[in-house]
N, C-alpha and C positions, 0 to 999 in steps of 0.2 A: 309603687315599686318600679314601674316602667320608667318613670321620669328620673328616679334615682339612678337606675342602671344604665340609662341611655347614654350619658356622657362617656362611659367606659368604652362602649362600642364605637362611638364617634371618634374618640381619641385614638383607638386602635386602628380604625379604618384609615384615618388621616396619616398616621405615623408608619404603618406597615410598608408602603411603597418607599418612603424615605429611608427606612431601616434597610430595605433590600439594596438600595443604591449605596448606602454607607458601607454595608458589609462587603461590597465588591472591592473596597479599599483597605479595610482594617480587619484584624483578626476577629473571628466570630466569638472567641472566648471573652473579648472585651464587652461585646454587646450582650452576651449571655450573663456576664457579671452585672451589667447595668440592669438587666431584666430581674435577676434574683434580688438585687438590692431594692428595686422598685416594689417587687412583691413583698419583701420583708417590711418595708415602710408602710405599704398598704395594710398588711395584717396588723402591724403594731398600732396603726391609727385606729383600726376597728376594735382593738382590745380596750379602747377607752370609751366605747359606746355607753350610753345611758338610756333608760326607757323613754326619756323625754328629749332625745337627741333631735336637733334641728335638721331640716332638709339638707343644708350645706354639710353638716357633720356627717350625714349618711352618704352623701354623694362624693365628697372629696377622696376618700380611700378608693372608690371605684374608678375615679379619674386616674389616680396613680396606677391602679391595676391595669387600666387600659394602656398606659405607657409600657408597662411590663409585658403585656400580651403582644404588643406590636413588634417587639424584638425577640420574644421568647421562642416562638415556633420557627421563625426564620433562622435564628441562631442554632436551635436544636437540629434542624435539618441540615444546615451547612456543616456542622461538626460531625453529624452522623454519616453523611454521605461523602465526606472528604476522603479521597483516595480510593473510592469504590469504582471499579471499571464500569463504564456505561451499561454493559450487558447485565450486570448484577444489581443495578439500581432498583429495578422493580422488586427483586427478592429482598434486598436490604430494607426497602420501604415497607414491604409487607411484614417482615419480621419486627421492625420497629413498631408498627401499628399494633401488631399482636401483643407485644410486650407492654406497650402503653395502655391498651385496653384491659389487659389482665391485671396489671398493677393498679390501674384505676378502680377496678372492681374490688380488689383487696382494700384499697384506701377508703372507698365509700363505706365498706363494712366496718373497718376499724374506726372511722370517724363517727359513725352512728353509735357504736359501742362506747367510745370515749365520751361522747356527748351525753348519753343516757347515764353513764356511771358518775360523771362529774355532776350531773344534775342531782342525782341521789345524794351525793356528798353535800352539795350546797343546800339541798332541801333539809337534810338532817341538821346542818349547822343553823340554818334560819329557824327551824322549828325549836331548837334548843333555846334560842334567844327570844322566842315569841310566846312564852308561857303567860299564864294569867297573873303572875306576879310582876309582869312587865307593865309599867304605867302607860307606855305608848299603845300596847295591845289593848289594855282596858279602855283607854280613851277612844280607840278606833271602834271597839265593840259598842261603846256607849253612843257614839255618833251614828253608827249603823242602826242601833235600836231606835234612836230618836228619829231617824228617817223612815221608820215603819217596818224594818225587817225583823223577823223573829230571830231567836238565838241561833237556831240551826242555819238560817239563811245568812246571818252575819258571819258565822264561822265558815260557811261555804265561800262567801266573797273573799274573806281573808286567806283561805286556803288556796283559792284560785290565783290570787295575787302572789302568794308565796311560791307556788309552783312556777309561775311565769318568771319571777325574779331568779329562781334557781336555774331555769333554762338560760336566762340571760347571762348569769355568771358563768355557766358552763361554756357558753359561746365565747365569752371573753377569754376564758382559759385557753380554748382551742385557738383563737386568733393569736394570742400571745405566744403560744408554743410554735405555731406555724411561722410566725415572723422570725423567731430565733432559729428555727430549722432552715429557713431560706439562707440566713447568714452562715449556718453550719455547713451547708453543701457547697459553698463557694469554692473551697479548695479542690473539690472534685472536678469542677469545670476546668481547672488548670492542669489536671492530669491528662486531659485529652490532647490530641495533636493540634498544632496550629492549623486553622482553617480559614480560608478567605472565599467568600461566595463569588458566583459568576455574575452578579448583578441582574438587573431585569426582573 
């Protein structure tokens, strides 16, 4: 997991100083747009995961996410603090952090509820197609019996695999929706005022 996630941090660390310099010359709304597009691509790439995905398949969306992260926070702060008098910047930053943390808490709760409910939907659908009249199911049970497992153990193995697949499908749903939500919020970026960073 660490090796898969590491390139995202490396790409963000390399690109963040470059993004700060670029933003001293261009409108932060453009870099925010690039960030949301990169997030969307990253999520949509993840919506195609499979249980046997390769290391590269798992890593590449995180590399793209690292690109998004490198410009997202700098863009957000530049847009947020544009036009704020220096004396009010600490208050504005505090209010922004409060709002971000509060909304993040709501998002974490909603994400968990969505993930569990979609898992239940997928588990029900997979169970419907995994009855004893399904030849693939019968063949899997026969193979597990041949390997020395009892009937209860065989059903336990298949149930564990079914639940795992249901959670995987729920995750794919979540990534797909997240990708399209990133595209959907792009117009909101352009409702903000033009903002150019101070560089450095």
